[in-house]
C-alpha positions as CSV (number, residue, x, y, z in Angstrom):
1,M,102.2,86.5,90.5
2,D,104.1,83.3,89.3
3,D,105.8,81.6,91.7
4,R,108.5,81.0,89.3
5,A,109.0,84.5,88.6
6,S,112.4,86.3,89.1
7,P,112.8,88.8,91.6
8,E,112.7,91.2,88.2
9,E,110.0,89.8,86.7
10,A,107.9,90.3,89.9
11,A,108.9,93.6,90.5
12,L,108.2,94.6,86.9
13,G,104.5,92.7,87.1
14,A,104.1,94.8,90.4
15,E,104.7,97.5,88.6
16,L,102.7,97.0,85.8
17,S,99.8,96.2,88.0
18,R,100.2,99.9,89.6
19,A,100.4,101.6,86.3
20,I,97.1,99.8,85.3
21,A,95.2,100.8,88.4
22,A,96.9,104.2,88.4
23,A,95.4,104.6,84.5
24,V,92.0,103.1,85.3
25,L,91.7,105.6,88.2
26,K,91.9,108.5,85.6
27,L,89.2,107.3,84.0
28,P,85.5,108.9,83.8
29,P,83.6,107.3,86.5
30,E,81.2,105.8,83.5
31,Q,84.2,104.1,81.9
32,R,85.7,103.2,85.3
33,S,82.7,101.3,86.5
34,V,82.4,99.4,83.6
35,V,85.9,98.2,83.6
36,V,85.9,97.3,87.4
37,L,82.8,95.3,86.7
38,V,84.2,93.5,83.8
39,D,87.9,93.5,83.8
40,F,88.5,93.3,87.3
41,N,85.2,91.4,88.9
42,Q,84.6,89.2,85.9
43,F,81.1,90.2,85.2
44,N,79.8,89.1,81.7
45,Y,78.8,92.4,79.6
46,D,74.9,91.4,80.6
47,E,75.5,91.3,84.0
48,A,77.3,94.8,84.0
49,A,74.8,96.0,82.1
50,D,72.1,95.0,84.6
51,A,73.9,96.3,87.3
52,L,74.9,99.7,86.0
53,G,71.2,100.1,84.8
54,I,72.6,100.7,81.0
55,S,72.2,99.0,77.8
56,L,74.5,95.9,76.3
57,G,75.7,98.6,73.8
58,T,76.6,101.2,76.3
59,V,78.7,98.5,78.5
60,K,80.5,97.8,75.2
61,S,81.3,100.9,73.9
62,R,82.2,102.3,77.6
63,L,84.7,98.9,77.9
64,S,86.4,99.8,74.4
65,R,86.9,103.4,75.0
66,A,88.3,102.7,78.5
67,R,90.8,100.0,77.5
68,G,91.6,102.4,74.7
69,K,92.6,105.2,77.0
70,V,94.5,102.4,79.7
71,R,96.2,101.0,76.4
72,Q,97.5,104.9,75.7
73,V,99.1,105.3,78.9
74,L,101.0,101.6,78.9
75,L,102.3,102.5,75.6
76,E,103.9,105.5,77.3
77,H,105.6,103.3,79.4
78,P,106.9,100.0,77.1
79,E,109.5,99.1,79.5
80,L,106.9,97.5,81.9
81,L,105.2,95.5,79.3
82,P,106.1,92.2,78.3
83,A,108.5,91.7,75.5
84,G,106.0,90.3,73.1
85,L,103.4,93.2,73.8
86,R,106.3,96.3,73.4
87,P,106.1,98.3,70.4
């Protein structure tokens, strides 16, 4: 959170974070594990592949599919997105 954010911006940011977390929890486990490692824990693709015992290509395809699903959920709630990202 930005210390300079208004209360409204802070509330929208918190709501967006909850929406992202809820969308990630709905992902199939194999996609969720890749998202958690790469997007939340900052693993690089090779590290995620090693940690999960899968190929680099599998990490990339699962991550792409997972991000697409999360994106679709967020597009259903454009009011939560920053103005520059709204459709």
